[in-house]
C-alpha positions in Angstrom: 2.4 -8.4 49.5 4.8 -5.5 49.7 8.4 -6.1 49.3 11.1 -3.8 50.7 13.2 -1.8 48.2 16.6 -1.1 48.2 15.7 2.6 49.8 14.7 1.6 53.7 12.1 4.5 53.7 10.4 3.2 50.3 8.5 -0.2 50.1 7.4 -1.9 46.7 3.4 -2.2 45.6 4.0 -4.9 42.7 0.1 -5.6 42.9 -0.9 -1.5 42.8 -1.1 0.1 39.2 0.0 -3.5 38.2 0.0 -3.0 34.2 -0.9 0.4 34.4 0.7 3.6 32.7 2.0 6.5 34.8 2.5 9.8 33.5 4.8 12.0 35.7 4.8 16.0 34.6 8.2 17.6 36.4 8.1 21.2 38.0 10.0 24.7 36.6 14.0 23.6 35.8 14.0 19.8 36.2 13.4 16.9 33.9 12.0 13.7 33.3 15.1 12.1 35.5 14.0 13.7 39.0 13.9 12.0 42.2 9.9 11.5 41.8 10.1 10.0 39.1 12.6 7.2 40.3 10.0 6.5 43.5 7.0 5.8 41.1 9.4 3.1 39.1 10.7 1.8 42.9 7.8 1.6 44.5 5.1 0.5 41.3 7.9 -2.0 39.5 5.0 -3.2 37.7 3.6 -0.1 36.3 4.8 1.8 33.3 6.0 5.1 34.2 6.0 7.9 31.1 8.4 10.9 32.2 9.1 13.6 29.4 11.8 16.1 29.7 9.4 19.2 28.8 10.2 22.1 26.4 11.1 25.3 28.2 8.8 27.1 26.6 4.9 26.4 27.7 3.1 26.3 24.4 5.6 23.7 23.6 5.6 21.4 26.6 1.6 21.7 26.6 1.3 20.5 23.3 3.8 17.5 24.0 1.9 16.7 27.2 -1.5 16.8 24.8 0.2 14.5 22.2 1.5 11.7 25.4 -2.1 11.7 26.8 -3.3 10.6 22.9 -0.7 8.3 22.2 0.2 6.6 25.6 -3.1 7.0 27.6 -1.6 7.1 31.0 -3.9 5.9 33.9 -2.8 8.1 36.1 -1.1 11.7 35.7 1.0 13.6 38.5 2.5 16.9 38.1 4.7 18.5 41.2 5.0 22.7 41.0 4.6 24.1 37.4 4.1 20.4 36.1 1.1 20.5 38.9 -0.3 23.7 36.8 -0.1 21.5 33.3 -1.4 18.4 34.8 -4.9 20.4 35.8 -5.6 21.2 32.7 -5.3 17.7 30.9 -8.9 16.8 31.5 -10.4 13.7 30.9 -7.8 12.2 32.8 -7.3 10.8 36.7 -4.8 13.3 37.9 -2.5 14.4 41.0 -1.7 17.9 41.4 1.0 18.2 44.2 2.0 21.8 45.2 0.6 23.0 41.9 2.1 26.1 40.9 -1.3 27.7 39.4 0.1 31.2 39.1 3.6 30.1 37.9 4.6 33.5 36.6 4.1 35.4 40.2 6.1 32.0 41.6 8.9 32.7 39.0 9.1 36.4 39.9 8.6 35.8 43.4 11.9 33.6 43.6 14.0 34.8 41.1 13.5 32.2 38.7 14.5 34.5 35.6 17.6 35.2 33.9 20.2 32.3 33.5 19.0 29.1 35.1 20.5 25.8 35.7 18.3 22.6 35.6 18.3 20.7 38.6 18.2 17.1 37.1 20.4 16.1 33.8 18.2 16.2 30.6 18.2 13.3 27.7 19.2 16.3 25.2 22.5 17.5 27.7 21.6 20.9 27.8 22.2 22.5 31.5 21.0 25.8 31.2 18.3 28.3 29.8 17.1 32.1 29.8 13.9 32.9 31.5 13.3 36.7 29.8 9.9 38.9 30.6 9.0 37.3 27.3 9.0 34.0 28.5 7.3 34.7 31.8 4.5 36.4 30.1 4.2 33.1 28.1 3.8 31.1 31.3 1.1 33.5 32.7 -0.9 32.9 30.0 -0.4 29.2 30.2 -1.4 29.6 34.1 -4.8 31.8 33.0 -6.2 28.6 31.0 -6.5 27.0 34.7 -10.0 25.3 35.4 -11.1 25.8 31.7 -12.5 22.4 31.8 -14.0 21.9 35.4 -17.1 20.0 35.2 -18.6 17.5 37.8 -16.6 14.7 36.6 -13.6 16.6 36.7 -14.2 17.5 40.1 -14.3 13.8 41.0 -11.1 13.2 38.6 -8.0 15.4 40.3 -6.6 15.7 43.8 -4.6 18.5 44.7 -1.8 17.9 47.5 -0.3 20.8 49.3 2.5 20.6 51.6 1.9 22.8 55.0 5.7 23.6 55.0 5.4 25.0 51.1 7.3 28.4 51.0 7.1 28.3 47.6 3.7 27.8 46.4 0.2 28.4 48.5 -2.8 27.5 45.9 -4.4 25.8 48.4 -7.4 28.1 48.4 -7.3 28.9 44.7 -7.4 24.9 43.9 -10.1 24.5 46.7 -12.4 26.9 45.0 -12.9 24.4 42.0 -12.1 21.2 43.0 -12.9 19.5 46.1 -10.4 17.1 47.0 -7.7 19.5 47.9 -5.7 17.6 51.0 -2.9 19.4 53.0 -0.1 17.2 54.0 3.0 17.2 55.7 6.0 18.2 53.5 7.7 20.7 52.0 7.5 22.0 48.1 9.8 18.9 47.1 8.3 15.6 47.3 10.7 13.6 49.7 10.6 10.1 50.4 8.5 10.1 53.5 5.7 12.8 51.6 5.3 10.3 48.9 4.9 7.5 51.2 2.6 8.8 53.5 0.8 11.1 51.1 1.1 10.6 47.6 0.7 6.6 48.0 -2.6 6.3 49.3 -4.1 8.7 46.8 -2.6 6.4 44.2 -3.9 3.7 45.9 -7.7 5.3 46.5 -7.6 6.0 42.3 -6.6 2.4 41.5 -8.6 0.8 43.8 -11.7 3.2 42.2 -10.3 2.4 38.5 -10.5 -1.5 39.5 -13.6 -1.4 41.3 -11.8 -3.1 44.2 -13.8 -3.1 47.4 -11.6 -3.9 50.3 -12.5 -5.2 53.6 -13.5 -2.4 56.1 -11.9 -1.6 59.7 -13.4 1.0 61.7 -10.8 2.7 64.1 -12.2 4.6 67.0 -10.0 7.8 67.7 -10.0 7.3 71.2 -7.9 4.2 70.8 -4.9 6.1 68.8 -3.9 8.9 71.9 -1.9 8.2 74.6 -3.0 10.2 78.2 -1.8 13.5 76.6 -3.9 13.2 73.6 -0.5 12.8 71.6 -0.4 9.6 68.8 1.6 6.8 70.2 3.8 5.4 67.6 2.4 2.0 67.9 -1.0 3.1 67.0 0.5 5.0 64.0 2.9 1.9 62.9 -0.5 0.1 62.7 -2.3 2.6 60.9 0.2 2.7 58.1 -0.2 -1.0 57.8 -3.9 -1.3 57.4 -4.2 1.2 54.7 -2.2 -1.1 53.0 -4.8 -3.9 52.7 -7.8 -2.3 54.2 -10.2 0.4 54.0 -9.8 2.2 57.1 -11.9 5.0 58.6 -11.7 6.8 61.8 -14.6 7.0 64.2 -15.1 10.0 66.5 -18.4 11.0 69.0 -20.8 13.2 67.5 -21.4 15.5 70.6 -24.9 17.6 70.1 -23.3 20.2 73.1 -19.8 21.4 71.5 -19.9 22.1 67.8 -15.7 23.0 68.0 -15.5 19.4 68.5 -15.5 18.3 65.3 -12.8 20.6 64.0 -11.0 19.3 67.3 -11.1 15.7 66.0 -10.1 17.0 62.3 -7.2 18.9 63.3 -6.1 16.0 65.2 -6.2 13.2 62.7 -4.6 15.8 60.0 -1.7 16.0 62.3 -1.2 12.7 63.6 -2.4 10.5 60.7 -2.9 12.9 57.6 -3.7 12.1 54.2 -5.2 8.6 55.1 -7.8 10.4 57.3 -9.3 12.4 54.6 -12.6 11.7 53.5 -12.4 8.9 55.9 -13.8 10.1 59.0 -16.9 9.4 60.7 -19.1 11.2 63.8 -21.6 9.1 65.3 -22.6 8.3 68.7 -24.5 4.6 67.1 -21.4 2.8 66.4 -23.1 -0.5 66.3 -24.8 1.0 62.9 -21.5 0.9 60.9 -21.7 -1.6 58.2 -18.3 -3.1 57.6 -16.0 -5.9 58.7 -13.8 -4.8 61.5 -14.1 -2.2 64.3 -11.3 -1.4 67.0 -12.6 0.2 69.7 -11.8 1.2 73.3 -15.1 -1.0 74.3 -17.5 -3.5 72.8 -19.8 -2.4 70.4 -22.8 -4.2 71.3 -25.0 -5.5 68.3 -22.3 -4.6 65.5 -22.2 -6.7 62.5 -18.5 -6.3 62.4 -16.1 -8.3 64.3 -15.2 -6.5 67.6 -11.8 -5.9 68.7 -11.5 -3.9 72.0 -8.3 -2.1 72.6 -7.5 -3.1 76.1 -8.8 -6.0 76.5 -6.7 -9.3 77.7 -6.8 -10.2 73.5 -5.8 -6.8 72.7 -3.8 -5.1 75.4 -1.9 -2.8 73.4 -1.7 -2.1 68.9 1.0 -4.4 69.1 -1.5 -7.2 69.6 -3.4 -6.0 66.9 -0.8 -5.8 64.8 0.0 -9.1 65.0 -4.0 -10.2 64.6 -4.2 -8.5 61.1 -0.5 -9.5 60.0 -2.2 -13.2 60.2 -5.1 -12.4 58.5 -3.2 -10.9 55.6 -5.6 -8.6 54.2 -9.3 -10.9 54.9 
């Protein structure tokens, strides 16, 4: 069961990553006391969060991270911006790179991150400022050039990249996706906000935790035609339902597979990216034979004859609206 945290935008998930160690690697000029660390500790109260203050010099930072991986044995490693660049190179672990600054030296020069810099968050050693000269920029360039050196088939399955569609500081989506297939755009900026964390980072952590625990959730298929109004905008009630369902179910989105209009596929994916976003990534199916889908529930605008899944007909007397469907699944409690 989820519990409400003190922040109205953030929920607690006591059973997710329970008893596990999460390691967070902060971005340039930040510290282990960042807002993302606070969110991790709030959302996952029964997990242990390791969040070091990184040394300014990249070689020292990478040595510290390597040591922590050995001693702490983190179950999931997350990193933002510069931290995402470091995290990509921590091979052998499940990792999430958020807006990774894979070309950190170029980013530093483009955004004036040289000269005297002030740390954005307090550090345990009390140091408030540091100085970046040309030699240090070269150090960062050498560190970033080690990227992708350990990529193999196993690593491609263990690393996710999350890229904000409003990030005006870093855009390494193309570079990352050349090496890792699990590259996902999310609605958000360079900094991870409460909203982007809950809507974009949390689902990925849930996928990783489910895989690690070999957890099989009941499957819910949702026909995309049930999510939109007459203007093809997602209804607020359908979005609320999706947010609720993904907490307890393995949710897939189903659309027709027309043979005469190939652009239909791109249209559907773009619509889902706009309104559903990260939860729809890798969870979208195109088929004209919904009765063949193997799962527990199927929400559709019409009854799916011969389906082994429980039919939930959107717009029927029993399920006139998404609010009725929300009430139905709330009573089931994940069953």
